[in-house]
All heavy atoms as a GROMACS GRO file, in nm:
protein
  566
    1MET      N    1  -0.922  -0.622   0.609
    1MET     CA    2  -1.015  -0.582   0.508
    1MET      C    3  -1.139  -0.521   0.578
    1MET      O    4  -1.182  -0.572   0.678
    1MET     CB    5  -1.057  -0.695   0.421
    1MET     CG    6  -0.949  -0.758   0.332
    1MET     SD    7  -0.898  -0.646   0.202
    1MET     CE    8  -1.036  -0.627   0.102
    2GLU      N    9  -1.189  -0.414   0.520
    2GLU     CA   10  -1.307  -0.347   0.574
    2GLU      C   11  -1.382  -0.290   0.456
    2GLU      O   12  -1.335  -0.205   0.382
    2GLU     CB   13  -1.268  -0.239   0.669
    2GLU     CG   14  -1.385  -0.177   0.745
    2GLU     CD   15  -1.336  -0.084   0.854
    2GLU    OE1   16  -1.289  -0.127   0.955
    2GLU    OE2   17  -1.353   0.042   0.830
    3ASN      N   18  -1.506  -0.340   0.440
    3ASN     CA   19  -1.595  -0.292   0.334
    3ASN      C   20  -1.529  -0.306   0.192
    3ASN      O   21  -1.535  -0.211   0.111
    3ASN     CB   22  -1.642  -0.147   0.356
    3ASN     CG   23  -1.727  -0.132   0.479
    3ASN    OD1   24  -1.800  -0.220   0.510
    3ASN    ND2   25  -1.710  -0.025   0.552
    4GLY      N   26  -1.452  -0.415   0.173
    4GLY     CA   27  -1.390  -0.439   0.040
    4GLY      C   28  -1.265  -0.352   0.022
    4GLY      O   29  -1.212  -0.355  -0.090
    5LYS      N   30  -1.215  -0.287   0.126
    5LYS     CA   31  -1.094  -0.208   0.114
    5LYS      C   32  -0.990  -0.263   0.211
    5LYS      O   33  -1.023  -0.309   0.322
    5LYS     CB   34  -1.128  -0.062   0.144
    5LYS     CG   35  -1.220   0.004   0.051
    5LYS     CD   36  -1.248   0.146   0.098
    5LYS     CE   37  -1.355   0.207   0.008
    5LYS     NZ   38  -1.395   0.336   0.051
    6LEU      N   39  -0.862  -0.250   0.174
    6LEU     CA   40  -0.760  -0.283   0.259
    6LEU      C   41  -0.734  -0.171   0.354
    6LEU      O   42  -0.709  -0.062   0.310
    6LEU     CB   43  -0.631  -0.316   0.180
    6LEU     CG   44  -0.508  -0.362   0.259
    6LEU    CD1   45  -0.532  -0.491   0.334
    6LEU    CD2   46  -0.387  -0.374   0.163
    7LYS      N   47  -0.745  -0.200   0.487
    7LYS     CA   48  -0.731  -0.092   0.580
    7LYS      C   49  -0.591  -0.110   0.650
    7LYS      O   50  -0.564  -0.216   0.702
    7LYS     CB   51  -0.837  -0.102   0.688
    7LYS     CG   52  -0.834   0.012   0.786
    7LYS     CD   53  -0.951   0.006   0.881
    7LYS     CE   54  -0.949   0.123   0.978
    7LYS     NZ   55  -1.066   0.121   1.068
    8ILE      N   56  -0.505  -0.009   0.641
    8ILE     CA   57  -0.381  -0.014   0.702
    8ILE      C   58  -0.361   0.103   0.800
    8ILE      O   59  -0.434   0.204   0.786
    8ILE     CB   60  -0.266  -0.016   0.603
    8ILE    CG1   61  -0.262   0.113   0.522
    8ILE    CG2   62  -0.271  -0.139   0.516
    8ILE    CD1   63  -0.144   0.123   0.439
    9LYS      N   64  -0.275   0.091   0.893
    9LYS     CA   65  -0.254   0.199   0.984
    9LYS      C   66  -0.102   0.226   0.994
    9LYS      O   67  -0.029   0.130   1.008
    9LYS     CB   68  -0.303   0.164   1.124
    9LYS     CG   69  -0.302   0.276   1.224
    9LYS     CD   70  -0.358   0.229   1.360
    9LYS     CE   71  -0.499   0.267   1.362
    9LYS     NZ   72  -0.557   0.242   1.497
   10VAL      N   73  -0.064   0.356   0.981
   10VAL     CA   74   0.076   0.389   1.001
   10VAL      C   75   0.087   0.491   1.120
   10VAL      O   76  -0.009   0.554   1.150
   10VAL     CB   77   0.134   0.451   0.869
   10VAL    CG1   78   0.140   0.350   0.759
   10VAL    CG2   79   0.060   0.575   0.828
   11THR      N   80   0.197   0.495   1.176
   11THR     CA   81   0.215   0.585   1.294
   11THR      C   82   0.269   0.720   1.256
   11THR      O   83   0.271   0.806   1.342
   11THR     CB   84   0.308   0.518   1.399
   11THR    OG1   85   0.434   0.490   1.333
   11THR    CG2   86   0.251   0.391   1.450
   12ALA      N   87   0.311   0.741   1.138
   12ALA     CA   88   0.365   0.866   1.092
   12ALA      C   89   0.255   0.971   1.091
   12ALA      O   90   0.142   0.941   1.053
   12ALA     CB   91   0.429   0.853   0.951
   13PRO      N   92   0.289   1.094   1.126
   13PRO     CA   93   0.184   1.205   1.124
   13PRO      C   94   0.151   1.243   0.984
   13PRO      O   95   0.235   1.236   0.897
   13PRO     CB   96   0.251   1.316   1.202
   13PRO     CG   97   0.399   1.293   1.185
   13PRO     CD   98   0.412   1.141   1.174
   14PRO      N   99   0.028   1.289   0.964
   14PRO     CA  100  -0.014   1.331   0.831
   14PRO      C  101   0.029   1.472   0.797
   14PRO      O  102  -0.045   1.558   0.753
   14PRO     CB  103  -0.166   1.324   0.837
   14PRO     CG  104  -0.199   1.352   0.978
   14PRO     CD  105  -0.086   1.292   1.061
   15GLU      N  106   0.153   1.502   0.819
   15GLU     CA  107   0.204   1.637   0.788
   15GLU      C  108   0.329   1.627   0.708
   15GLU      O  109   0.418   1.539   0.728
   15GLU     CB  110   0.236   1.715   0.919
   15GLU     CG  111   0.281   1.630   1.032
   15GLU     CD  112   0.286   1.699   1.164
   15GLU    OE1  113   0.180   1.734   1.219
   15GLU    OE2  114   0.395   1.713   1.219
   16GLY      N  115   0.338   1.707   0.608
   16GLY     CA  116   0.455   1.710   0.521
   16GLY      C  117   0.474   1.583   0.443
   16GLY      O  118   0.587   1.549   0.403
   17GLY      N  119   0.368   1.510   0.422
   17GLY     CA  120   0.374   1.387   0.337
   17GLY      C  121   0.431   1.267   0.415
   17GLY      O  122   0.459   1.167   0.353
   18LYS      N  123   0.451   1.280   0.546
   18LYS     CA  124   0.517   1.172   0.621
   18LYS      C  125   0.423   1.046   0.620
   18LYS      O  126   0.475   0.932   0.610
   18LYS     CB  127   0.545   1.214   0.765
   18LYS     CG  128   0.658   1.315   0.773
   18LYS     CD  129   0.676   1.360   0.912
   18LYS     CE  130   0.781   1.472   0.919
   18LYS     NZ  131   0.799   1.528   1.051
   19ALA      N  132   0.297   1.058   0.640
   19ALA     CA  133   0.206   0.941   0.634
   19ALA      C  134   0.209   0.878   0.501
   19ALA      O  135   0.205   0.751   0.490
   19ALA     CB  136   0.071   0.984   0.679
   20ASN      N  137   0.204   0.960   0.395
   20ASN     CA  138   0.206   0.903   0.261
   20ASN      C  139   0.338   0.827   0.235
   20ASN      O  140   0.334   0.716   0.177
   20ASN     CB  141   0.194   1.012   0.155
   20ASN     CG  142   0.052   1.074   0.153
   20ASN    OD1  143  -0.043   1.005   0.191
   20ASN    ND2  144   0.038   1.188   0.108
   21ASP      N  145   0.445   0.880   0.279
   21ASP     CA  146   0.577   0.808   0.269
   21ASP      C  147   0.573   0.675   0.343
   21ASP      O  148   0.627   0.579   0.297
   21ASP     CB  149   0.691   0.895   0.320
   21ASP     CG  150   0.720   1.012   0.229
   21ASP    OD1  151   0.676   1.010   0.111
   21ASP    OD2  152   0.789   1.108   0.276
   22ALA      N  153   0.511   0.677   0.460
   22ALA     CA  154   0.507   0.555   0.544
   22ALA      C  155   0.417   0.451   0.470
   22ALA      O  156   0.452   0.329   0.472
   22ALA     CB  157   0.447   0.581   0.679
   23VAL      N  158   0.316   0.491   0.410
   23VAL     CA  159   0.225   0.399   0.332
   23VAL      C  160   0.304   0.338   0.217
   23VAL      O  161   0.303   0.223   0.196
   23VAL     CB  162   0.099   0.469   0.279
   23VAL    CG1  163   0.023   0.384   0.182
   23VAL    CG2  164   0.005   0.504   0.396
   24ARG      N  165   0.379   0.423   0.145
   24ARG     CA  166   0.455   0.379   0.033
   24ARG      C  167   0.561   0.278   0.080
   24ARG      O  168   0.588   0.170   0.016
   24ARG     CB  169   0.526   0.495  -0.039
   24ARG     CG  170   0.420   0.580  -0.115
   24ARG     CD  171   0.479   0.701  -0.186
   24ARG     NE  172   0.572   0.654  -0.287
   24ARG     CZ  173   0.702   0.701  -0.297
   24ARG    NH1  174   0.746   0.787  -0.214
   24ARG    NH2  175   0.778   0.655  -0.394
   25LYS      N  176   0.626   0.312   0.193
   25LYS     CA  177   0.735   0.226   0.242
   25LYS      C  178   0.676   0.088   0.285
   25LYS      O  179   0.734  -0.020   0.268
   25LYS     CB  180   0.807   0.286   0.363
   25LYS     CG  181   0.898   0.397   0.322
   25LYS     CD  182   0.962   0.463   0.445
   25LYS     CE  183   1.044   0.583   0.399
   25LYS     NZ  184   1.095   0.657   0.517
   26LEU      N  185   0.556   0.088   0.344
   26LEU     CA  186   0.489  -0.030   0.393
   26LEU      C  187   0.461  -0.122   0.276
   26LEU      O  188   0.494  -0.241   0.278
   26LEU     CB  189   0.362   0.001   0.465
   26LEU     CG  190   0.281  -0.119   0.516
   26LEU    CD1  191   0.356  -0.196   0.628
   26LEU    CD2  192   0.148  -0.073   0.572
   27PHE      N  193   0.404  -0.067   0.172
   27PHE     CA  194   0.376  -0.154   0.053
   27PHE      C  195   0.502  -0.196  -0.014
   27PHE      O  196   0.516  -0.311  -0.050
   27PHE     CB  197   0.294  -0.074  -0.048
   27PHE     CG  198   0.143  -0.075  -0.028
   27PHE    CD1  199   0.084   0.033   0.032
   27PHE    CD2  200   0.068  -0.180  -0.061
   27PHE    CE1  201  -0.056   0.032   0.058
   27PHE    CE2  202  -0.068  -0.191  -0.037
   27PHE     CZ  203  -0.126  -0.084   0.021
   28SER      N  204   0.608  -0.110  -0.024
   28SER     CA  205   0.731  -0.147  -0.082
   28SER      C  206   0.795  -0.269  -0.005
   28SER      O  207   0.837  -0.366  -0.066
   28SER     CB  208   0.826  -0.026  -0.078
   28SER     OG  209   0.955  -0.069  -0.115
   29LYS      N  210   0.804  -0.258   0.124
   29LYS     CA  211   0.862  -0.366   0.205
   29LYS      C  212   0.776  -0.492   0.199
   29LYS      O  213   0.834  -0.601   0.183
   29LYS     CB  214   0.871  -0.317   0.352
   29LYS     CG  215   0.941  -0.418   0.440
   29LYS     CD  216   0.955  -0.359   0.583
   29LYS     CE  217   1.022  -0.459   0.672
   29LYS     NZ  218   1.036  -0.411   0.808
   30THR      N  219   0.654  -0.476   0.217
   30THR     CA  220   0.564  -0.595   0.219
   30THR      C  221   0.556  -0.671   0.084
   30THR      O  222   0.561  -0.794   0.085
   30THR     CB  223   0.418  -0.552   0.259
   30THR    OG1  224   0.421  -0.490   0.379
   30THR    CG2  225   0.326  -0.672   0.266
   31LEU      N  226   0.553  -0.597  -0.028
   31LEU     CA  227   0.543  -0.664  -0.156
   31LEU      C  228   0.680  -0.678  -0.223
   31LEU      O  229   0.686  -0.731  -0.334
   31LEU     CB  230   0.453  -0.576  -0.246
   31LEU     CG  231   0.311  -0.558  -0.194
   31LEU    CD1  232   0.231  -0.470  -0.282
   31LEU    CD2  233   0.239  -0.691  -0.184
   32LYS      N  234   0.785  -0.635  -0.152
   32LYS     CA  235   0.924  -0.648  -0.210
   32LYS      C  236   0.939  -0.589  -0.345
   32LYS      O  237   0.988  -0.651  -0.439
   32LYS     CB  238   0.962  -0.796  -0.208
   32LYS     CG  239   0.976  -0.856  -0.060
   32LYS     CD  240   1.016  -1.001  -0.065
   32LYS     CE  241   1.029  -1.059   0.072
   32LYS     NZ  242   0.935  -1.030   0.170
   33VAL      N  243   0.897  -0.464  -0.354
   33VAL     CA  244   0.920  -0.380  -0.476
   33VAL      C  245   0.988  -0.255  -0.433
   33VAL      O  246   0.980  -0.213  -0.318
   33VAL     CB  247   0.788  -0.349  -0.544
   33VAL    CG1  248   0.716  -0.480  -0.593
   33VAL    CG2  249   0.689  -0.271  -0.458
   34PRO      N  250   1.060  -0.191  -0.530
   34PRO     CA  251   1.122  -0.068  -0.495
   34PRO      C  252   1.022   0.040  -0.456
   34PRO      O  253   0.911   0.043  -0.511
   34PRO     CB  254   1.191  -0.025  -0.624
   34PRO     CG  255   1.200  -0.145  -0.707
   34PRO     CD  256   1.087  -0.232  -0.661
   35ILE      N  257   1.057   0.128  -0.364
   35ILE     CA  258   0.964   0.233  -0.320
   35ILE      C  259   0.926   0.320  -0.437
   35ILE      O  260   0.812   0.373  -0.438
   35ILE     CB  261   1.023   0.314  -0.202
   35ILE    CG1  262   0.910   0.393  -0.136
   35ILE    CG2  263   1.138   0.399  -0.248
   35ILE    CD1  264   0.940   0.443   0.001
   36SER      N  265   1.012   0.335  -0.533
   36SER     CA  266   0.979   0.414  -0.651
   36SER      C  267   0.866   0.348  -0.736
   36SER      O  268   0.806   0.411  -0.821
   36SER     CB  269   1.101   0.437  -0.738
   36SER     OG  270   1.155   0.309  -0.781
   37SER      N  271   0.836   0.225  -0.708
   37SER     CA  272   0.728   0.150  -0.785
   37SER      C  273   0.596   0.164  -0.715
   37SER      O  274   0.490   0.115  -0.763
   37SER     CB  275   0.762   0.005  -0.789
   37SER     OG  276   0.877  -0.018  -0.863
   38VAL      N  277   0.590   0.234  -0.598
   38VAL     CA  278   0.464   0.255  -0.525
   38VAL      C  279   0.424   0.403  -0.537
   38VAL      O  280   0.499   0.489  -0.498
   38VAL     CB  281   0.482   0.212  -0.379
   38VAL    CG1  282   0.348   0.234  -0.305
   38VAL    CG2  283   0.530   0.074  -0.369
   39GLU      N  284   0.305   0.423  -0.587
   39GLU     CA  285   0.260   0.563  -0.604
   39GLU      C  286   0.121   0.580  -0.549
   39GLU      O  287   0.030   0.497  -0.569
   39GLU     CB  288   0.257   0.591  -0.751
   39GLU     CG  289   0.221   0.731  -0.793
   39GLU     CD  290   0.222   0.761  -0.941
   39GLU    OE1  291   0.306   0.702  -1.011
   39GLU    OE2  292   0.131   0.834  -0.986
   40ILE      N  293   0.098   0.684  -0.478
   40ILE     CA  294  -0.037   0.721  -0.434
   40ILE      C  295  -0.102   0.801  -0.541
   40ILE      O  296  -0.051   0.913  -0.569
   40ILE     CB  297  -0.034   0.795  -0.304
   40ILE    CG1  298   0.030   0.708  -0.192
   40ILE    CG2  299  -0.173   0.845  -0.259
   40ILE    CD1  300   0.048   0.768  -0.056
   41VAL      N  301  -0.201   0.742  -0.609
   41VAL     CA  302  -0.256   0.812  -0.725
   41VAL      C  303  -0.379   0.894  -0.694
   41VAL      O  304  -0.418   0.978  -0.771
   41VAL     CB  305  -0.289   0.707  -0.836
   41VAL    CG1  306  -0.165   0.646  -0.895
   41VAL    CG2  307  -0.387   0.600  -0.791
   42LYS      N  308  -0.435   0.874  -0.574
   42LYS     CA  309  -0.550   0.950  -0.535
   42LYS      C  310  -0.556   0.952  -0.384
   42LYS      O  311  -0.531   0.843  -0.318
   42LYS     CB  312  -0.677   0.889  -0.588
   42LYS     CG  313  -0.804   0.968  -0.561
   42LYS     CD  314  -0.925   0.915  -0.627
   42LYS     CE  315  -1.048   1.002  -0.601
   42LYS     NZ  316  -1.166   0.948  -0.656
   43GLY      N  317  -0.580   1.064  -0.322
   43GLY     CA  318  -0.603   1.076  -0.181
   43GLY      C  319  -0.479   1.118  -0.104
   43GLY      O  320  -0.467   1.082   0.015
   44GLU      N  321  -0.390   1.196  -0.162
   44GLU     CA  322  -0.267   1.232  -0.094
   44GLU      C  323  -0.296   1.307   0.031
   44GLU      O  324  -0.220   1.314   0.128
   44GLU     CB  325  -0.177   1.312  -0.184
   44GLU     CG  326  -0.103   1.224  -0.287
   44GLU     CD  327   0.004   1.297  -0.360
   44GLU    OE1  328   0.021   1.421  -0.340
   44GLU    OE2  329   0.076   1.237  -0.444
   45THR      N  330  -0.410   1.385   0.035
   45THR     CA  331  -0.443   1.463   0.153
   45THR      C  332  -0.565   1.403   0.225
   45THR      O  333  -0.624   1.471   0.310
   45THR     CB  334  -0.470   1.614   0.115
   45THR    OG1  335  -0.577   1.612   0.018
   45THR    CG2  336  -0.348   1.676   0.057
   46SER      N  337  -0.602   1.281   0.194
   46SER     CA  338  -0.717   1.216   0.249
   46SER      C  339  -0.676   1.092   0.325
   46SER      O  340  -0.569   1.034   0.303
   46SER     CB  341  -0.813   1.176   0.136
   46SER     OG  342  -0.920   1.095   0.184
   47ARG      N  343  -0.763   1.043   0.414
   47ARG     CA  344  -0.738   0.915   0.485
   47ARG      C  345  -0.756   0.799   0.391
   47ARG      O  346  -0.694   0.694   0.406
   47ARG     CB  347  -0.833   0.902   0.597
   47ARG     CG  348  -0.811   0.996   0.710
   47ARG     CD  349  -0.918   0.990   0.819
   47ARG     NE  350  -0.904   0.858   0.894
   47ARG     CZ  351  -0.838   0.843   1.006
   47ARG    NH1  352  -0.786   0.950   1.065
   47ARG    NH2  353  -0.829   0.733   1.064
   48ASP      N  354  -0.845   0.818   0.286
   48ASP     CA  355  -0.874   0.710   0.187
   48ASP      C  356  -0.779   0.738   0.072
   48ASP      O  357  -0.770   0.845   0.018
   48ASP     CB  358  -1.015   0.716   0.140
   48ASP     CG  359  -1.112   0.679   0.252
   48ASP    OD1  360  -1.072   0.597   0.340
   48ASP    OD2  361  -1.226   0.734   0.254
   49LYS      N  362  -0.704   0.629   0.030
   49LYS     CA  363  -0.607   0.647  -0.077
   49LYS      C  364  -0.618   0.536  -0.181
   49LYS      O  365  -0.674   0.424  -0.149
   49LYS     CB  366  -0.461   0.641  -0.015
   49LYS     CG  367  -0.438   0.750   0.089
   49LYS     CD  368  -0.303   0.744   0.138
   49LYS     CE  369  -0.279   0.845   0.249
   49LYS     NZ  370  -0.324   0.978   0.220
   50ILE      N  371  -0.584   0.568  -0.295
   50ILE     CA  372  -0.572   0.461  -0.400
   50ILE      C  373  -0.422   0.459  -0.437
   50ILE      O  374  -0.359   0.556  -0.464
   50ILE     CB  375  -0.648   0.496  -0.528
   50ILE    CG1  376  -0.802   0.497  -0.491
   50ILE    CG2  377  -0.620   0.398  -0.639
   50ILE    CD1  378  -0.891   0.540  -0.602
   51VAL      N  379  -0.365   0.336  -0.420
   51VAL     CA  380  -0.223   0.313  -0.439
   51VAL      C  381  -0.203   0.227  -0.561
   51VAL      O  382  -0.270   0.126  -0.582
   51VAL     CB  383  -0.163   0.246  -0.316
   51VAL    CG1  384  -0.015   0.214  -0.333
   51VAL    CG2  385  -0.184   0.329  -0.187
   52ALA      N  386  -0.110   0.273  -0.649
   52ALA     CA  387  -0.070   0.192  -0.770
   52ALA      C  388   0.067   0.133  -0.742
   52ALA      O  389   0.160   0.198  -0.685
   52ALA     CB  390  -0.066   0.281  -0.887
   53ILE      N  391   0.081   0.010  -0.786
   53ILE     CA  392   0.210  -0.062  -0.774
   53ILE      C  393   0.252  -0.087  -0.916
   53ILE      O  394   0.176  -0.153  -0.991
   53ILE     CB  395   0.191  -0.195  -0.698
   53ILE    CG1  396   0.119  -0.181  -0.567
   53ILE    CG2  397   0.332  -0.269  -0.688
   53ILE    CD1  398   0.190  -0.100  -0.464
   54PHE      N  399   0.373  -0.047  -0.952
   54PHE     CA  400   0.426  -0.070  -1.089
   54PHE      C  401   0.542  -0.168  -1.071
   54PHE      O  402   0.637  -0.148  -0.995
   54PHE     CB  403   0.480   0.064  -1.144
   54PHE     CG  404   0.372   0.168  -1.161
   54PHE    CD1  405   0.355   0.260  -1.056
   54PHE    CD2  406   0.281   0.170  -1.266
   54PHE    CE1  407   0.255   0.361  -1.067
   54PHE    CE2  408   0.183   0.262  -1.277
   54PHE     CZ  409   0.170   0.357  -1.172
   55ALA      N  410   0.529  -0.276  -1.145
   55ALA     CA  411   0.639  -0.379  -1.140
   55ALA      C  412   0.641  -0.454  -1.267
   55ALA      O  413   0.541  -0.470  -1.337
   55ALA     CB  414   0.613  -0.474  -1.025
   56GLU      N  415   0.764  -0.506  -1.301
   56GLU     CA  416   0.776  -0.585  -1.422
   56GLU      C  417   0.690  -0.715  -1.412
   56GLU      O  418   0.632  -0.758  -1.505
   56GLU     CB  419   0.922  -0.621  -1.449
   56GLU     CG  420   1.003  -0.500  -1.494
   56GLU     CD  421   1.144  -0.542  -1.534
   56GLU    OE1  422   1.170  -0.663  -1.572
   56GLU    OE2  423   1.231  -0.453  -1.520
   57ASN      N  424   0.694  -0.779  -1.298
   57ASN     CA  425   0.623  -0.900  -1.276
   57ASN      C  426   0.502  -0.870  -1.185
   57ASN      O  427   0.499  -0.910  -1.067
   57ASN     CB  428   0.712  -1.007  -1.210
   57ASN     CG  429   0.647  -1.145  -1.219
   57ASN    OD1  430   0.530  -1.158  -1.238
   57ASN    ND2  431   0.729  -1.244  -1.199
   58ILE      N  432   0.404  -0.797  -1.244
   58ILE     CA  433   0.289  -0.753  -1.162
   58ILE      C  434   0.203  -0.869  -1.116
   58ILE      O  435   0.138  -0.865  -1.009
   58ILE     CB  436   0.205  -0.651  -1.238
   58ILE    CG1  437   0.112  -0.578  -1.143
   58ILE    CG2  438   0.133  -0.716  -1.358
   58ILE    CD1  439   0.182  -0.482  -1.052
   59ASP      N  440   0.210  -0.987  -1.190
   59ASP     CA  441   0.133  -1.107  -1.142
   59ASP      C  442   0.189  -1.156  -1.009
   59ASP      O  443   0.108  -1.193  -0.923
   59ASP     CB  444   0.142  -1.218  -1.247
   59ASP     CG  445   0.070  -1.185  -1.378
   59ASP    OD1  446  -0.031  -1.097  -1.368
   59ASP    OD2  447   0.106  -1.239  -1.486
   60LYS      N  448   0.319  -1.152  -0.992
   60LYS     CA  449   0.377  -1.200  -0.865
   60LYS      C  450   0.341  -1.103  -0.754
   60LYS      O  451   0.312  -1.145  -0.643
   60LYS     CB  452   0.528  -1.208  -0.884
   60LYS     CG  453   0.597  -1.284  -0.776
   60LYS     CD  454   0.739  -1.311  -0.813
   60LYS     CE  455   0.786  -1.434  -0.733
   60LYS     NZ  456   0.908  -1.489  -0.780
   61VAL      N  457   0.346  -0.976  -0.782
   61VAL     CA  458   0.306  -0.870  -0.684
   61VAL      C  459   0.164  -0.893  -0.641
   61VAL      O  460   0.120  -0.890  -0.520
   61VAL     CB  461   0.330  -0.732  -0.732
   61VAL    CG1  462   0.273  -0.626  -0.640
   61VAL    CG2  463   0.480  -0.708  -0.753
   62GLU      N  464   0.073  -0.911  -0.746
   62GLU     CA  465  -0.074  -0.933  -0.712
   62GLU      C  466  -0.087  -1.056  -0.632
   62GLU      O  467  -0.170  -1.057  -0.537
   62GLU     CB  468  -0.147  -0.947  -0.846
   62GLU     CG  469  -0.294  -0.965  -0.824
   62GLU     CD  470  -0.375  -0.971  -0.956
   62GLU    OE1  471  -0.312  -0.996  -1.058
   62GLU    OE2  472  -0.493  -0.958  -0.949
   63GLU      N  473  -0.016  -1.164  -0.659
   63GLU     CA  474  -0.025  -1.286  -0.584
   63GLU      C  475   0.017  -1.263  -0.436
   63GLU      O  476  -0.053  -1.309  -0.340
   63GLU     CB  477   0.067  -1.390  -0.645
   63GLU     CG  478   0.065  -1.526  -0.577
   63GLU     CD  479   0.157  -1.622  -0.651
   63GLU    OE1  480   0.159  -1.629  -0.774
   63GLU    OE2  481   0.233  -1.694  -0.577
   64LYS      N  482   0.121  -1.188  -0.416
   64LYS     CA  483   0.163  -1.154  -0.280
   64LYS      C  484   0.059  -1.076  -0.202
   64LYS      O  485   0.028  -1.100  -0.085
   64LYS     CB  486   0.294  -1.070  -0.272
   64LYS     CG  487   0.416  -1.153  -0.314
   64LYS     CD  488   0.538  -1.059  -0.309
   64LYS     CE  489   0.662  -1.128  -0.366
   64LYS     NZ  490   0.774  -1.037  -0.364
   65LEU      N  491   0.004  -0.980  -0.269
   65LEU     CA  492  -0.104  -0.897  -0.207
   65LEU      C  493  -0.230  -0.981  -0.178
   65LEU      O  494  -0.280  -0.966  -0.063
   65LEU     CB  495  -0.140  -0.782  -0.301
   65LEU     CG  496  -0.237  -0.676  -0.244
   65LEU    CD1  497  -0.178  -0.618  -0.114
   65LEU    CD2  498  -0.265  -0.569  -0.349
   66LEU      N  499  -0.270  -1.066  -0.267
   66LEU     CA  500  -0.387  -1.152  -0.244
   66LEU      C  501  -0.358  -1.247  -0.124
   66LEU      O  502  -0.445  -1.272  -0.043
   66LEU     CB  503  -0.425  -1.224  -0.370
   66LEU     CG  504  -0.485  -1.141  -0.481
   66LEU    CD1  505  -0.504  -1.223  -0.604
   66LEU    CD2  506  -0.616  -1.077  -0.436
   67GLN      N  507  -0.233  -1.296  -0.118
   67GLN     CA  508  -0.196  -1.388  -0.010
   67GLN      C  509  -0.203  -1.316   0.126
   67GLN      O  510  -0.248  -1.366   0.225
   67GLN     CB  511  -0.064  -1.454  -0.035
   67GLN     CG  512  -0.022  -1.556   0.072
   67GLN     CD  513  -0.122  -1.667   0.080
   67GLN    OE1  514  -0.148  -1.735  -0.021
   67GLN    NE2  515  -0.172  -1.698   0.200
   68LEU      N  516  -0.148  -1.191   0.122
   68LEU     CA  517  -0.153  -1.111   0.245
   68LEU      C  518  -0.293  -1.088   0.293
   68LEU      O  519  -0.323  -1.103   0.412
   68LEU     CB  520  -0.084  -0.978   0.215
   68LEU     CG  521  -0.096  -0.877   0.326
   68LEU    CD1  522  -0.012  -0.918   0.449
   68LEU    CD2  523  -0.040  -0.738   0.284
   69VAL      N  524  -0.385  -1.050   0.203
   69VAL     CA  525  -0.523  -1.027   0.236
   69VAL      C  526  -0.585  -1.156   0.289
   69VAL      O  527  -0.662  -1.156   0.394
   69VAL     CB  528  -0.601  -0.970   0.120
   69VAL    CG1  529  -0.750  -0.975   0.146
   69VAL    CG2  530  -0.553  -0.831   0.085
   70ALA      N  531  -0.560  -1.270   0.223
   70ALA     CA  532  -0.614  -1.395   0.269
   70ALA      C  533  -0.564  -1.434   0.410
   70ALA      O  534  -0.638  -1.478   0.495
   70ALA     CB  535  -0.575  -1.511   0.172
   71ASP      N  536  -0.436  -1.407   0.434
   71ASP     CA  537  -0.378  -1.436   0.567
   71ASP      C  538  -0.445  -1.348   0.678
   71ASP      O  539  -0.466  -1.396   0.784
   71ASP     CB  540  -0.224  -1.411   0.569
   71ASP     CG  541  -0.146  -1.517   0.488
   71ASP    OD1  542  -0.208  -1.618   0.450
   71ASP    OD2  543  -0.033  -1.489   0.460
   72LEU      N  544  -0.471  -1.222   0.639
   72LEU     CA  545  -0.528  -1.132   0.736
   72LEU      C  546  -0.676  -1.173   0.768
   72LEU      O  547  -0.724  -1.142   0.880
   72LEU     CB  548  -0.526  -0.992   0.686
   72LEU     CG  549  -0.386  -0.928   0.674
   72LEU    CD1  550  -0.394  -0.788   0.600
   72LEU    CD2  551  -0.328  -0.907   0.811
   73GLN      N  552  -0.743  -1.228   0.672
   73GLN     CA  553  -0.886  -1.262   0.692
   73GLN      C  554  -0.898  -1.398   0.769
   73GLN      O  555  -1.005  -1.418   0.819
   73GLN     CB  556  -0.958  -1.270   0.557
   73GLN     CG  557  -0.972  -1.137   0.497
   73GLN     CD  558  -1.046  -1.142   0.359
   73GLN    OE1  559  -1.033  -1.238   0.285
   73GLN    NE2  560  -1.113  -1.036   0.330
   74SER      N  561  -0.796  -1.477   0.774
   74SER     CA  562  -0.805  -1.603   0.844
   74SER      C  563  -0.765  -1.597   0.989
   74SER      O  564  -0.726  -1.499   1.047
   74SER     CB  565  -0.728  -1.711   0.772
   74SER     OG  566  -0.596  -1.677   0.762
   0.00000   0.00000   0.00000
C-alpha cells in the first residue's frame, strides 16, 4: 500500500496491452475469479489504474482483497 493505493508491479512491457493483461491475470489468480471478471475501467494507458472486479459473491472477493492488503502491511 502506498498513499492509500494498492501498488503492484508486473514485468510485462506496457506495449500492446501486455501490462494491462498481466494486471488482470494477477488479480484473477490472486482473488480466484475468472479473468473475464477483471476489468481496467480507467488508466489503460497510464501507470495509475482503476480496476473493477465483477463476481457473484463480491463480499468474498472483497474479504480476500482486504486480507491480502492486511498481510502486506504486516
